C-alpha positions as CSV (number, residue, x, y, z in Angstrom):
1,M,89.0,-85.5,-6.5
2,A,86.9,-87.7,-8.9
3,K,88.4,-90.7,-7.3
4,R,87.1,-89.6,-4.0
5,K,83.5,-89.1,-5.3
6,G,83.7,-92.6,-6.8
7,T,84.7,-94.0,-3.4
8,R,81.9,-92.2,-1.6
9,A,79.5,-93.4,-4.3
10,D,80.8,-96.9,-4.0
11,A,80.5,-96.8,-0.2
12,L,77.0,-95.5,-0.5
13,R,76.1,-98.1,-3.0
14,T,77.6,-100.9,-0.9
15,A,75.8,-99.6,2.2
16,V,72.5,-99.4,0.4
17,D,73.0,-102.9,-1.0
18,Q,73.9,-104.3,2.4
19,T,70.8,-102.6,3.9
20,F,68.6,-104.0,1.2
21,H,69.9,-107.5,1.6
22,A,69.6,-107.3,5.4
23,A,66.0,-106.0,5.1
24,A,65.2,-108.8,2.5
25,G,66.5,-111.4,4.9
26,Q,64.6,-110.0,7.8
27,A,61.4,-109.8,5.6
28,Q,61.8,-113.5,4.8
29,L,62.1,-114.3,8.5
30,T,59.0,-112.2,9.2
31,R,57.1,-113.9,6.4
32,D,58.1,-117.4,7.7
33,R,57.0,-116.5,11.2
34,A,53.8,-115.0,9.9
35,Q,53.0,-118.2,8.1
36,E,53.7,-120.2,11.2
37,L,51.3,-118.0,13.2
38,V,48.6,-118.4,10.5
39,D,49.1,-122.2,10.5
40,E,48.9,-122.2,14.3
41,L,45.8,-120.0,14.3
42,S,44.1,-122.2,11.7
43,H,44.8,-125.3,13.8
44,T,43.5,-123.7,16.9
45,A,40.4,-122.5,15.2
46,T,39.7,-126.0,14.0
47,R,40.1,-127.4,17.5
48,V,37.8,-124.7,18.9
49,R,35.1,-125.5,16.2
50,D,35.3,-129.2,17.1
51,L,35.0,-128.5,20.8
52,L,32.0,-126.2,20.2
53,D,30.4,-128.9,18.1
54,D,30.8,-131.3,21.0
55,L,29.3,-128.8,23.5
56,R,26.3,-127.6,21.4
57,P,22.9,-129.1,22.2
58,P,21.5,-131.7,19.8
59,S,19.3,-130.5,17.0
60,G,15.7,-131.4,16.6
61,D,16.6,-133.9,13.8
62,E,19.2,-135.5,16.0
63,I,16.7,-135.9,18.9
64,R,14.1,-137.4,16.5
65,S,16.6,-139.9,15.2
66,L,17.6,-140.9,18.8
67,R,13.9,-141.4,19.7
68,E,13.4,-143.6,16.6
69,D,16.5,-145.6,17.6
70,L,15.2,-145.9,21.2
71,R,11.8,-147.2,20.0
72,A,13.5,-149.8,17.8
73,L,15.6,-151.0,20.7
74,E,12.5,-151.1,23.0
75,R,10.7,-153.3,20.4
76,R,13.8,-155.6,20.2
77,V,14.0,-155.9,24.0
78,A,10.3,-156.7,24.2
79,K,10.6,-159.5,21.7
80,L,13.6,-160.9,23.5
81,E,11.8,-160.7,26.8
82,A,8.8,-162.5,25.3
83,R,11.0,-165.3,24.0
84,G,12.7,-165.6,27.3
85,K,9.4,-165.9,29.2
86,Q,8.1,-168.5,26.7
87,A,11.3,-170.5,26.9
88,G,11.1,-170.3,30.7
89,K,7.6,-171.6,30.8
90,E,8.5,-174.5,28.5
91,A,11.5,-175.3,30.6
92,G,9.4,-175.2,33.7
93,K,6.9,-177.7,32.2
94,E,9.6,-180.0,31.2
95,A,11.2,-179.8,34.7
96,G,7.8,-180.5,36.3
97,K,7.3,-183.6,34.2
98,A,10.7,-185.0,35.1
99,K,10.2,-184.5,38.9
100,R,6.8,-186.4,39.0
101,P,7.1,-190.0,40.1
102,A,5.7,-192.6,37.8
103,R,2.3,-193.8,38.9
104,G,1.4,-197.4,39.5
105,G,4.8,-198.5,40.3
């Protein structure tokens, strides 16, 4: 009879051990899948944050900076236009001199 109790105890011990190992294996799979989901969620949150940054209206500082850049560009264009007009006038004078026939000839 003692042998029979030992057999039942061994069977129970084996069943518990198998259940434990199966649960541990399943827990590892669950942990791995949870980590994948967290990584995916983190990546998606980063993409959403980047998209929201692109969609948000500019701040007052950004607008001020853009205005300063625009003013600087306006000054540069005005200088270039003035140089172009001056060069055009000088080229026109030179062209006018070359077209005049020589007097007295």
